[in-house]
C-alpha positions in Angstrom: 0.0 0.0 0.0 1.4 3.4 -1.0 0.3 6.9 -1.7 0.5 8.6 -5.1 1.8 7.5 -8.5 4.0 4.4 -8.4 5.7 4.8 -11.8 9.5 5.2 -11.6 10.4 8.3 -13.5 13.0 8.4 -16.2 16.4 8.2 -14.5 19.0 9.8 -16.7 22.5 8.2 -16.8 25.3 10.1 -15.1 28.5 10.0 -17.0 31.2 8.4 -14.8 28.7 6.1 -13.0 27.9 2.5 -14.0 25.6 0.2 -12.0 24.4 -3.4 -11.8 21.9 -5.4 -9.8 22.3 -9.2 -9.4 20.8 -12.0 -7.4 23.1 -13.3 -4.7 20.5 -15.3 -2.7 21.1 -13.5 0.5 17.6 -14.0 1.8 15.2 -14.7 -1.0 16.3 -17.0 -3.8 16.2 -15.4 -7.3 15.7 -11.9 -6.0 18.1 -9.2 -7.2 19.6 -8.3 -3.8 23.2 -7.1 -4.5 23.9 -3.7 -6.2 27.3 -2.5 -7.4 28.2 1.1 -8.3 31.4 1.7 -10.3 32.7 5.3 -10.1 35.1 7.0 -12.5 38.5 7.8 -11.4 38.6 11.0 -9.4 34.9 11.0 -8.4 34.4 12.9 -5.2 32.1 11.5 -2.5 30.2 13.2 0.3 28.3 11.1 2.8 26.1 11.4 5.8 25.5 8.4 8.1 23.1 7.3 10.8 23.6 8.8 14.3 22.5 5.5 15.9 25.2 4.5 18.4 24.6 0.8 17.4 25.6 1.6 13.8 26.1 -1.3 11.5 29.5 -2.8 10.5 29.2 -1.5 6.9 28.6 2.0 8.3 31.8 1.8 10.4 33.8 0.4 7.4 32.4 2.9 4.9 33.5 5.8 7.2 37.0 4.3 7.5 37.4 3.7 3.8 36.1 7.2 2.9 38.9 8.6 5.0 41.5 6.2 3.6 40.5 6.8 0.0 40.5 10.6 0.6 36.8 10.7 -0.3 37.4 9.3 -3.8 35.9 5.7 -3.8 35.7 3.6 -6.9 32.9 1.2 -6.0 29.9 1.1 -3.7 28.6 -2.4 -2.7 25.0 -2.6 -1.4 23.3 -5.8 -0.2 19.7 -6.2 1.0 18.2 -9.0 3.1 20.8 -8.6 5.9 21.7 -5.4 7.8 25.0 -6.8 9.2 24.2 -4.7 12.3 24.4 -5.9 15.9 27.0 -8.4 14.7 30.1 -7.1 16.6 33.6 -7.8 15.4 32.5 -10.8 13.2 30.3 -8.3 11.3 33.3 -6.1 10.5 35.3 -9.1 9.4 32.4 -10.0 7.1 32.1 -6.5 5.7 35.8 -6.4 5.0 35.7 -9.8 3.2 32.9 -8.6 0.9 34.8 -5.4 0.1 38.0 -7.3 -0.5 36.2 -9.5 -3.0 35.2 -6.4 -5.1 38.8 -5.0 -4.8 40.4 -8.3 -5.9 38.2 -8.8 -8.9 38.3 -5.1 -10.0 42.0 -4.7 -9.4 41.8 -1.7 -7.1 42.7 -0.8 -3.5 40.4 -2.3 -0.9 40.0 1.2 0.7 38.2 2.5 -2.4 35.2 0.2 -1.9 32.4 1.3 0.4 29.9 -1.3 1.8 26.3 -0.7 2.6 23.7 -3.2 4.0 20.0 -3.2 4.8 17.7 -5.9 6.2 17.3 -7.8 9.4 19.5 -6.8 12.4 21.5 -9.3 14.4 22.1 -12.0 11.9 25.5 -13.0 10.4 26.1 -11.6 6.9 26.2 -14.5 4.4 29.6 -13.6 2.9 30.1 -16.4 0.4 27.0 -15.8 -1.7 28.0 -12.1 -1.9 31.5 -13.0 -2.9 30.3 -15.4 -5.5 28.0 -12.8 -7.1 30.6 -10.1 -7.4 32.0 -11.2 -10.8 28.5 -11.2 -12.4 27.9 -7.7 -10.9 31.1 -6.4 -12.4 30.2 -8.0 -15.7 26.8 -6.4 -15.7 27.8 -2.8 -15.0 26.0 -0.3 -17.3 25.4 3.5 -17.3 21.7 2.7 -17.8 21.5 0.6 -14.6 19.8 3.1 -12.4 16.3 1.6 -12.5 17.7 -1.9 -11.8 19.7 -0.6 -8.9 16.6 1.3 -7.5 14.8 -2.1 -7.5 17.8 -4.0 -6.2 18.1 -2.0 -2.9 14.5 -2.5 -1.7 13.5 -4.3 1.4 9.9 -3.9 2.7 9.4 -1.2 0.1 6.5 -1.8 -2.3 8.1 0.2 -5.1 11.4 1.8 -6.2 12.2 5.4 -5.6 14.2 7.6 -8.0 14.4 11.1 -9.4 16.5 12.8 -12.0 17.1 16.4 -13.1 18.8 17.9 -16.1 19.8 21.5 -16.2 22.1 23.9 -18.0 24.4 26.6 -16.7 26.4 29.0 -18.9 25.8 26.8 -21.9 27.0 23.5 -20.2 24.5 20.7 -19.5 24.5 18.8 -16.2 22.6 15.9 -14.7 21.7 14.8 -11.1 20.1 11.4 -10.6 19.3 9.6 -7.3 17.7 6.5 -5.9 16.7 5.6 -2.4 15.1 2.8 -0.3 13.2 2.9 2.9 9.6 2.3 4.1 9.8 1.6 7.9 12.0 2.4 10.8 11.9 5.9 9.5 12.6 9.1 11.5 15.1 12.0 11.5 18.8 11.6 12.2 19.0 10.2 8.6 15.7 8.4 8.8 15.9 4.7 7.9 17.1 4.8 4.4 19.9 4.3 1.9 20.2 6.9 -0.8 22.7 7.4 -3.6 22.8 10.6 -5.7 25.2 11.5 -8.4 26.1 14.4 -10.7 28.5 14.8 -13.5 29.6 18.2 -12.2 33.1 18.6 -10.8 32.8 19.8 -7.2 35.4 20.5 -4.5 35.1 18.0 -1.7 34.5 20.3 1.2 31.8 22.2 -0.7 30.1 18.9 -1.8 30.0 17.7 1.9 28.6 21.1 3.0 25.9 20.9 0.3 24.9 17.4 1.2 24.7 18.2 5.0 22.5 21.2 4.4 20.2 19.4 2.0 19.8 16.3 4.1 18.6 18.5 7.0 15.7 19.9 4.9 14.8 16.6 3.2 15.6 13.3 4.7 15.7 14.7 8.2 12.2 16.1 7.8 10.5 12.7 7.4 9.1 10.2 9.8 6.9 7.1 9.5 7.2 5.5 13.0 9.8 7.5 15.0 12.6 4.9 14.8 16.1 5.6 13.6 17.9 2.7 12.0 21.4 1.4 12.4 22.3 1.4 8.7 21.2 4.8 7.3 23.4 6.5 4.7 23.1 9.2 2.1 25.9 9.5 -0.5 26.4 12.4 -3.0 28.8 11.7 -5.8 30.4 14.2 -8.2 32.1 12.5 -11.1 33.5 15.6 -12.8 32.7 14.2 -16.3 30.9 17.4 -17.3 34.4 18.9 -17.6 33.4 22.1 -15.9 36.0 24.2 -13.9 36.1 22.7 -10.4 33.2 24.2 -8.4 34.8 25.4 -5.2 32.7 28.5 -4.1 29.1 29.3 -3.3 29.6 32.4 -5.3 30.3 30.5 -8.6 27.6 30.6 -11.2 27.1 26.8 -11.1 26.6 26.6 -7.4 23.0 27.6 -7.0 21.6 25.7 -10.1 23.4 22.6 -8.9 22.2 23.0 -5.3 18.7 23.5 -6.6 18.8 20.3 -8.6 20.3 18.2 -5.8 17.7 19.7 -3.4 14.9 18.7 -5.8 16.2 15.1 -5.9 16.7 14.9 -2.2 13.1 16.1 -1.4 11.6 13.9 -4.1 13.3 10.9 -2.7 12.5 11.8 0.9 8.8 12.3 0.1 8.9 9.0 -1.9 10.0 7.1 1.3 7.1 8.5 3.2 4.6 7.8 0.4 5.8 4.2 0.5 5.7 4.0 4.3 4.9 0.6 5.7 1.1 0.3 5.5 0.7 3.9 4.6 -2.6 5.1 3.2 -2.0 8.8 3.6 0.8 11.2 2.9 0.6 14.0 5.5 2.4 17.4 5.5 2.6 19.0 8.9 3.3 22.7 8.3 4.0 24.9 11.3 4.2 28.7 10.8 4.7 31.6 13.1 7.3 30.2 15.4 10.1 32.1 17.2 12.6 29.7 15.7 12.7 26.9 13.2 13.6 24.5 15.9 10.4 25.1 17.9 8.4 24.8 14.7 10.0 21.4 14.1 9.3 20.4 17.7 5.6 21.0 17.2 5.6 19.4 13.8 7.4 16.2 15.0 5.3 16.0 18.1 2.2 15.8 15.9 3.8 13.5 13.4 5.0 11.0 16.0 1.7 10.9 18.0 0.1 7.4 17.7 -3.2 8.9 18.5 -2.9 11.5 15.7 -1.7 8.8 13.2 -4.5 6.4 14.0 -7.0 9.2 13.6 -5.5 9.9 10.2 -5.8 6.3 9.2 -9.5 6.3 10.2 -10.0 9.7 8.4 -11.4 10.9 11.7 -11.0 14.7 12.2 -10.3 14.2 15.9 -8.8 17.7 16.3 -8.5 17.3 20.1 -5.6 15.0 19.5 -3.9 17.6 17.4 -4.3 20.3 20.1 -3.0 18.0 22.7 0.1 17.3 20.7 0.8 21.0 20.1 0.3 21.6 23.8 2.8 19.0 24.9 5.5 20.0 22.4 7.3 22.0 25.1 7.1 25.5 23.7 7.8 28.0 26.5 5.1 30.6 27.1 2.8 29.3 24.4 -0.3 31.4 24.2 -2.9 28.8 23.1 -5.5 31.6 22.4 -3.3 32.7 19.5 -2.9 29.3 17.9 -4.9 28.4 14.8 -5.2 24.8 13.5 -6.2 23.9 10.0 -6.9 20.6 8.1 -6.1 21.5 4.5 -7.8 24.9 4.3 -10.5 24.2 6.9 -10.1 26.2 10.1 -10.7 23.8 13.0 -9.6 25.5 16.1 -8.8 29.0 17.3 -8.9 31.0 20.6 -8.1 27.8 22.5 -11.2 25.9 21.3 -13.1 24.7 18.2 -13.6 27.4 15.6 -17.1 28.8 15.5 -17.2 28.2 11.7 -16.1 24.6 11.9 -18.4 21.6 11.4 -17.7 17.9 11.6 -18.8 17.5 8.0 -16.0 19.9 6.9 -13.5 17.9 9.0 -14.6 14.6 7.5 -14.3 16.0 4.0 -10.8 17.4 4.7 -9.6 14.0 6.1 -11.0 11.9 3.2 -8.2 12.5 0.6 -5.0 10.4 0.7 -2.9 13.6 0.8 -3.5 15.9 3.8 -2.0 19.1 5.1 -2.1 19.8 8.9 -1.3 23.4 9.3 -0.5 25.1 12.7 -0.3 28.9 13.0 1.5 29.7 16.3 1.4 33.5 15.8 4.5 34.1 17.9 7.2 34.7 15.3 8.2 34.5 11.7 9.8 31.1 11.3 8.3 28.1 9.6 9.0 24.4 9.2 7.4 21.4 7.5 7.6 17.6 8.2 6.2 14.8 6.1 4.7 11.7 7.7 2.0 9.0 7.3 -0.9 7.5 9.1 -0.6 4.4 11.2 -2.5 1.4 9.9 -3.2 -2.3 10.6 -0.8 -3.2 7.8 2.1 -1.4 9.6 1.6 -3.7 12.6 1.3 -6.8 10.4 4.4 -6.0 8.3 6.6 -5.4 11.3 5.1 -8.3 13.3 5.9 -10.6 10.4 9.2 -9.0 9.4 11.4 -12.0 10.3 9.1 -14.7 9.1 
């Protein structure tokens, strides 16, 4: 069950990136569950990883190898079906063995291979099937492999997520393409997700990392399905330099803003795609909070609403139970909140003001506002000029079933 169109858009190839997806038999026989990215020599790599203290072995090794390769990896190896998390030192040994297999067959330094895993936590990574599948992955690499890779990284997702943008700057054409996976265990601090975005622009490493950090904060860190942060989250931004532009090293350069806009569009599209495919999701919900003293307090209100099981179950039932929304706003912890100035809207229907139900509001209006599968919950705090938005889902029977049966 998912919200909105489920067609994967056209994913334009990125010069300097080749991809393949193969079946290694990690969990489900015959399923393509191993994805390999090949990156052109000199590709710069920025990355953001989970903040979960129990981070998975591949996260630890990817961080190490990024430093060792001076942020210029040659291959990304992604497996589904097994998170290789909660596996201690044997998990690191397993991750290193998989990386070493790619390095050996490709004839490159082991530090230039970054591993990523997603799936069940706490089970040993089946190393041999992954090693055995590496040669076929290398043989299948193609610039047109983005769609296959988008499907190959899925777990409980019901559909692949991808987005691609082409743009021009000063007569030169550029492309940004990205894919992502994630449907449950989704919340900020990198959500639960893997995401890979690439551009053919040449970008200086520090600027690339700054750009990714800023854009993650307004995209992937603004989504939540269930309030859980995973052990394996990662978002990677690659710049191959194959557009042959002068190295982008300054925010003042003409290319910076168009490129940032394109990467932002891809990040937000992918982030919203994760929410639209949230486990058991029947509604895509924007929680918009305006009129705060700071962005952080707007986010506090938005996430309190988005994480409330009572709000989320009311959304599932299409029940305009506005009292649950008021209660969430009131417990968000805002100092000196004047509830008489707060206004609450469902889509464009004013529900509450002056600390109580709006005089113009009727239950019929509320039911009509809650019926669509895309809803905006808007809160006007009227205590400042800052705003923030968060994207979330309802909470359904299917969410419970999917997670109750996850290991069966």
